N, C-alpha and C positions, 0 to 999 in steps of 0.2 A: 024493239020487241025482245022480250025475255023468253028464251026457249030452253028445252032440256034435250039431252041426247044420252043414250047408253053407249059408252065407248070404253074399250080397254078394260071391261069388267066393272066399270063404275058409272054412276050418273054424274054428268057434267051439266051445269047450268051456264048459259052464255047469253050475251046480249048481241043483237044483230041490228045493224043500221045500214042504210044505203041500198043501192040497186044490186040485187044478187047477180046481175049480168056484168057488173063492173069488176075490175080486178080486185082480188081479195087482199085485205090488210088485217092482220091479227094483232091485237093489243094484249100483252101479258103483264099483269100487275105485279107489284112487289109483295113481299112477305107480310102477312096479316091483313092485306087489303082485299078488294074484290073488284068486279068490273066497274063499280061506281067511282073507283079511283081515276078513271079516264073521263069523267064528266067534263065537258068543254073541249075534249080532244076528239071523242068519237064523232061528234057532229061535224067538226072541221074536216076530218078525213072522209066522212060519209058522202060529202059532195062529189067525190070522184072515185070512191072505193066502196066495195062491199066489206063493211067493217064487222069483225067478229071479235068479241071481247069475253073470253071465258072466265069463270071463277075457277082457279086452279084447285085440284083436289085438296081437301082439308080447309078450304076457304069459302066464305060466303054460303051460297045455297047449293054448291056442289057437294057430292058425297064426302064424308069423312071416314075413309076406309081403314085408317089406322096404320097404313104403310105409306111412307113418304120419301122414297128414293126420288131424287130430282130427275133422274133419267126416266122414271115412270111418268112424271109430270110432262116431260117432253113427248113421250109416247102417247099420253092422253090427247095432247094437242094434235099430233099426227092423226090419231083416230078420229078426232072431231072433224078435221079438214076432209078426211076421206068420206066420213059420214055425210058431209055437206056437198060432196062432189067437187071439192076444190083441189085442183092438181098442182097449184103453185100460188104462193102468197108472199107478200111483204110481211115480215114478222118484226114487231117492235116489242122489246121487253125491257122493263124497268127492274133493277136490283135482282132479286131472286128470279123475276120474270126474264131478266136478261140472261141468266144462267140457263133457264129452261129454253130460251130462244136459241142460244148457241149450241146446246145439246141437241135440240131439234135439227139444226143445220148440220150437225155432225152425224146424227143417227139417220136422218131422213133428208139427205141433201137435195133430192129432186123436188121436195115440197117448198123449199125456201128460195124465192127469187131474189130478194134483197133483205138485208138484216140490219136492224137498228138496235143498238145496245145502249140503254140509258143508265149510266153510272152503275155498271155491274161490279160486284166484288172481283178483285183480281184472282186468278186461278193459282194462287200461291198461299201458303199458310198466313192467316191473319193474326197479327200480334195484339195482345192486350184486350181481347174480347171479354167483357164482363160476363159473369155467369148468368144464365137465364133464371129469372125469378118470376114465377107466375103471379098475375094479379087478376082483377075481375074482368079483364078484357074478354069480349065475346066476338063472334063473327068469324072465328077460325078455331081449328082444333089445336090445343096446346101440344098434343103429341107430334103434330107437324113441326112445331117450333123445336122440340127436343130432338127430333130426328134430322131436321135439315141443318141445325146448327153445326154439328161436326162435319157435315158434308161441305159447308161453306167455309168453316174455320180452318179445315185441313183438307183441301180438295184432292181428289184423285189425280195423281200426276198424269194419268191418261188423258185428262181433259186438256192439258197443255199440248200434248201431241195432236189431239183431235182438232184443236183450234188452228194448228198449222195446216190442216187439210181442208179448211173451209174454202169453198169456191165462190159462194155468193158475195156480190159486192156488199161491203159492210161499212156502216157508220157507227163509230163509238163516240158517245157523248160523255164527257167527264164533267162532274159538278165543281171541279176546281178545288181550291184550298180548303173550302168548308166541307168537302165530302169526306166521309170516313174511308173511302176506297181510292185506290190508285188505278183507275181504269186504263190509264195509258200503258200499264204493264200488260194488260190484256190485248190492247190494240197492236202492240208490237208483235204479237204472235200470229195474228190473222193476216194472210197475204193481201197486200194492197189496201188494208183497212184505212179509212179516213178518220182521224181523231179531231174532234172539235171540243174545246173547253168552254163551258158557259159557267161563269162564277156565280152559281146559284145554290150550291150545296147539293145534297143527295136527291131532293125532289125537284128536279129541273122542270118537269112538265107542269108542276104546280107553282113553283116560285118564279119561273121565267117562261110562262106559257107561250107568250107571243114569239119569243126567240126560239123556243123549242119547235114550235110549228113551222117557223120560217126555215130553220136549218134542215128539218126533216123534209119539208116540201122541196127545198133545193136539191137535196140528195136524191129524192124520188124522181125529180124532173131530169136529173143528169143521167 
């Protein structure tokens, strides 16, 4: 079911599957994607969870407000969970969604029961990023691209300190040698984080869907 909510001063569109009485599980997509990026994943988790997959601000059918601090994206998700009456959730984030997920765990620790970070960019300056060149891609706000790029390429050092304070059990999935990111550097900062490498590149949940679901299921069962 596709729904809308007014949270944190903007309209968020989100997909909801599964029994609302089941434990909540949030899926946060990567940059330029939307909730459809989780097709084939939502149904799997909806068997045992109340799955909530929002379009982040500036993406998909959610509002394009023109301001795109990644911390605001995390606060949007917190607002959505409170709007839905969810007091604690498993939060799974891919790439940019992984950064949103860990900022959510830092800023609203009580909301995050368990954290799964799929190939997130490391919270250190990224070398050799090519300049952004706009093309005819649609489905997202190009202003979001221009505003999030410096936040990801040269992250706030406070993010590293915040990662050291995360208390939620955390699984970090690395895409291995074909990934542009070194997610293991992020895993080192989160107390007790479990690091699993799946040699599938950046889009683990697409390129190695079965293995992704198996590893996440094991983590959630533990």
